[in-house]
N, C-alpha and C positions, 0 to 999 in steps of 0.2 A: 496050713505052709511053712515049709519050712526056708528060711534063709531072705527073708521077707525085711527090708531093706526100714528103721526107722522114716516113721512120717506118718499124714493122712492118706486116709483113699475110702472109697466109697467103694463098698460088698453087695454085688447085687449075686442074689441064687437062683437059678429057674430051673425050672422043674415041669416037664410040659402036662399041663391037665391041673396043675396047683397054681396059687399065685405067687407072684413074684416076690419075695423079699429083697429089702435093701436097707442099708445101715451106714453110715459113718464111721472108721474107727479111726484111731491115733496107735501105730504102734510106738512104744516106747522102746528105746536103745536096751538089748538084755530083757525083755519082759515081752509076756505072750497078750495080746490084744484077742479079746473075746467078745461075736456076734453072735446072739441066740435067734435062731427065725423058727415061726410058724407059719408054714404055708397051709393053708386050706383049700380043698379043691373050688375050681375055677367054674362059675357057671355064667356065661357070658351070651346071651342073646345074639344069635345071627341071624341075618337076613339075605336075600339073594337081590340083585343088581343082573338085570340083562335088559338088552337092548340092540339094535343093530346100528355099524357105524356106514355110513355112506358117505363117498366121496362126488366130486364130478368129473364126467369122461372130457377126454378134447373136443366131443361137438357139443356139449356143456348140459347130457344127460347124467340123472340123477344114479351113481350104481353102488351098489355094494361093495366095501372097500375088504379082502381078503387079506390075513394075519397083520391086522389093524392092531397094534402094543396100547391094550387095556391096563390102567394102573388105578387101584382105587388106593388111596391112603387115608387110612382112619383116625379120626382125633381122638386119643387116647387121655389128652389132660393130663400127660405125665408131669410130674413136679417133683425133683429132689427129694427126702425126705429131712426133718429137722435134725442138727448137727447134735450128733452125743453130748460133742462136748466143745470149747473153742477149741479151734486149732490157732497154734501159733507161728505168728508171720514172723521170720526177720523180718531186721530193719522194719516194721511197721512202730509207728507213732503210740499206737494206740494200745498197742501189747498183740493181745490175744485178740481175734479177730472171727467170725464164724466167714464160713467158705457163703460167695457172692453165690444164688442159687440159679440166677440165671448165664451164670457161666459154667453150668455144669451142663453136660450131653449126655443122655441117658444113651445106655448099649444099645448098640444093634436090634437086640435081641427086640428089645421092650416098642421099637416102631413096629405098626401094624400096617405091613404095606402087601398089596395083592396084585398079580398079573395074570395076564391070559392074552391069547391071540385069538382075533375073529376066525370064523370058520368059512366055506366057501360060499355062504351067505352072506358072512358081514355080522353077523348074530355072536353075541358074549353072554356067556351068563360065571357072575363069581358069586360065589354062599362067602359073607364077609362077618365082621363083628357089628352089630346094630348101631343106628347114631349118627352123626356128622361126620361127612368124608370129602376128601377131593376127590373127582375122575379126573385124567389124563391121559388123553389118547393120542395117538400119537403113529403115523404111517411114513414111512418116507417118500419124498416129492407132494404130501397133504401139510397143508398147515397145523400145528398141533394145538389142541385145542384143553381147555380145562373148562371146568365148574365144580362148583360147590352143589353138594348131597345129600338128603336125610335117608339113610337104609332104614327099610323100614324093620320091626322085628317080624318074623317068617310065623306063620299061622298055621298050623298043618291041621288040615280039614281031616277027621274022617268018613 
């Protein structure tokens, strides 16, 4: 890229089907910063989350909810990579300090969030990466529901 201002950058390379590459780079005035990445095919086990969303009618009966919004947010344990070089902070009494990993937010592509709506019988089905996740179900005029789930690895039996 041309015309990048000098300073520290967090570079992310995303190619569908390959692991994500990420690195810190420091662009110095009138210099080129180089970051090489080796991306390998991504093999991530998946599982299927299914169920039915019910609500309560005005008469107090349990009824399936049509078009309830179901969201699965997969835990991906994202952490920034270690810095390749200390980043100079203007006015810092210590001189060069590395970035604080707790103040770095991953790019949107890193989050693994999946959505669907329930069908006419209140059923939903989502195939998502296996492992721990948060599940959120919402429908207008009903109370939002949240729970932690563990998505099992899908086993294909022939």
